[in-house]
C-alpha positions in Angstrom: 133.5 88.9 99.7 131.8 92.5 98.7 127.9 92.0 97.5 127.0 95.3 96.3 124.0 96.5 93.6 122.1 93.6 94.5 118.0 93.7 94.4 116.5 91.1 96.8 112.4 89.8 96.8 110.5 87.3 97.3 112.1 85.3 98.8 110.2 82.5 100.0 109.9 78.9 101.2 106.5 77.2 102.0 107.8 75.7 105.6 109.5 78.7 106.8 110.0 77.4 110.5 112.7 74.8 108.7 113.4 76.2 105.3 114.8 80.0 106.2 114.2 81.9 103.0 117.3 83.9 103.5 118.5 86.7 101.2 122.4 86.8 101.8 123.3 83.8 104.4 127.2 84.5 106.3 128.5 81.5 107.4 131.9 81.7 109.4 133.1 84.9 107.2 135.2 88.5 107.9 136.1 91.3 106.6 133.0 91.7 103.7 131.1 94.4 103.1 126.9 94.2 102.0 126.6 97.9 100.3 124.0 99.5 98.5 121.8 96.9 97.8 117.3 96.3 97.9 115.7 93.9 100.4 111.8 94.2 100.3 108.8 92.4 99.9 107.6 92.5 96.5 104.6 92.4 94.3 104.0 88.5 95.5 103.8 89.6 98.9 107.2 87.7 100.0 109.9 90.5 101.7 113.3 87.9 103.0 113.2 85.9 105.6 116.4 87.2 107.0 117.9 90.2 104.8 121.4 89.6 105.5 122.3 86.8 108.1 125.0 85.8 110.1 124.6 82.7 111.1 124.5 80.5 114.9 127.5 78.9 114.7 129.8 82.1 114.9 133.2 82.9 113.2 131.9 86.1 111.5 133.8 89.4 112.3 134.7 93.1 110.5 132.1 93.2 108.0 130.7 96.4 106.6 126.6 97.0 105.8 126.0 100.5 104.3 123.5 102.0 101.2 121.7 99.6 101.7 117.4 99.4 101.9 115.3 97.5 103.6 112.2 98.1 102.8 108.5 96.6 103.5 109.4 93.5 104.9 106.1 92.9 106.5 105.1 89.8 108.8 108.8 87.0 108.9 110.3 89.7 106.9 113.7 90.4 108.9 116.4 93.1 108.1 119.3 92.2 109.8 119.5 89.1 111.9 122.3 88.5 113.5 122.8 84.4 115.8 126.0 84.9 117.3 128.9 87.0 118.2 129.7 89.4 115.1 132.6 91.4 116.2 133.2 94.9 114.5 130.4 95.0 113.2 129.3 98.6 111.0 125.9 99.2 110.2 126.4 102.7 108.7 123.8 105.1 106.3 120.6 102.6 105.4 117.4 103.1 105.2 114.4 100.6 107.2 111.3 101.3 106.0 108.1 100.0 107.0 109.7 97.1 108.5 108.0 94.7 111.4 111.4 93.6 112.8 113.7 95.2 114.3 116.1 97.4 112.3 118.7 94.5 113.6 116.9 91.4 115.2 118.8 89.5 117.7 118.1 86.1 118.5 119.7 82.8 119.8 123.0 84.1 121.7 123.3 86.9 118.7 125.2 89.7 119.8 127.3 92.6 117.8 130.4 92.2 120.5 132.7 94.2 120.2 133.6 97.3 118.6 130.3 97.9 116.9 128.8 100.5 115.4 125.2 102.0 114.8 124.9 105.7 112.8 123.6 107.2 110.4 121.2 105.0 109.5 116.9 106.3 108.5 114.5 104.4 110.3 111.0 105.0 109.2 107.7 103.4 110.9 109.8 100.1 111.9 111.7 99.5 114.6 114.4 101.1 116.0 118.3 99.2 116.0 121.4 99.3 117.7 124.8 97.6 117.7 128.0 98.8 120.4 128.3 102.5 119.5 125.5 104.5 118.3 125.0 107.9 117.1 123.6 110.2 114.3 120.5 107.7 114.3 116.9 108.7 113.1 114.4 106.7 114.5 109.9 108.0 113.7 107.0 107.8 112.3 106.4 111.2 111.1 106.8 113.6 109.1 108.2 111.5 105.9 111.5 112.8 105.1 111.0 110.7 101.6 110.7 112.0 98.2 108.0 109.7 97.4 108.1 106.8 100.0 104.9 105.3 98.0 106.5 104.6 95.2 109.6 103.2 96.6 111.8 106.2 95.9 113.2 107.3 99.7 115.5 110.0 98.4 115.4 112.4 100.9 114.1 116.0 100.6 115.7 119.0 100.9 113.7 120.3 104.4 116.2 120.1 107.2 115.6 121.0 111.1 114.0 118.5 113.6 112.5 115.5 111.9 114.8 115.5 108.5 117.1 113.7 108.2 119.2 116.2 106.2 122.3 118.0 107.8 122.4 115.4 111.1 124.6 112.3 109.8 128.5 111.7 111.5 131.2 112.0 108.4 132.6 108.0 108.1 134.9 109.6 104.5 137.4 107.8 106.2 135.4 104.6 104.9 133.3 105.7 102.2 131.7 108.8 100.6 129.1 108.5 97.8 125.8 107.1 98.0 124.2 104.2 96.2 123.6 106.3 93.5 127.3 107.7 93.7 125.9 111.4 95.1 129.3 112.2 97.7 128.4 112.4 101.2 128.8 115.8 102.7 128.5 117.4 99.5 126.7 120.5 101.2 129.5 120.5 104.2 127.6 118.0 106.2 126.4 113.9 105.6 123.7 113.5 105.5 121.3 110.5 107.2 120.2 107.0 105.4 121.3 105.4 102.3 120.6 109.0 99.7 122.4 112.1 100.3 120.7 115.1 99.4 121.5 116.1 96.1 121.5 119.7 96.3 121.6 120.6 92.3 118.6 118.5 91.5 115.6 120.9 91.6 113.3 118.5 91.7 114.0 117.3 95.2 
């Protein structure tokens, strides 16, 4: 299965302890992709209980999660929740902004398990995350690297250097080559961190 270009917000439940307001629940499934989607708290002040939820009965493996935005998930809103071992899970080039919980939350006996990867993720004012081999991630609360985070524009600014995601990424072109706008990663020679590659010909950024 491939889930792409979804916009999920304000998913709530009257009794969240019994009825989980899941965005995507993955149950005994292998070989799927979640990409280029948004998970966030909307105008009714509900987040997504579990944005992407690998349920606790097992049987999930070989999933890729890349190019997504997880933002303003406050209170009980979670981003990626893993409740049973998920081998070969790849979490790449996502942006996490202003979230209460870690980018990846493990519950019950959940584990990223063997051959997992957590690369090129931009985590700002949110809990950190991990999944197996981790590299080229950026976790911080300052400086703000976004064009207009208050307006939910999470394109990155042109600035390079310490604390900025531009030109800090790991090359993943063997698997995917473009961000959610269709801009080629590494277009200026080096991959960027987060859901968006800096579009270097756009002078407005």
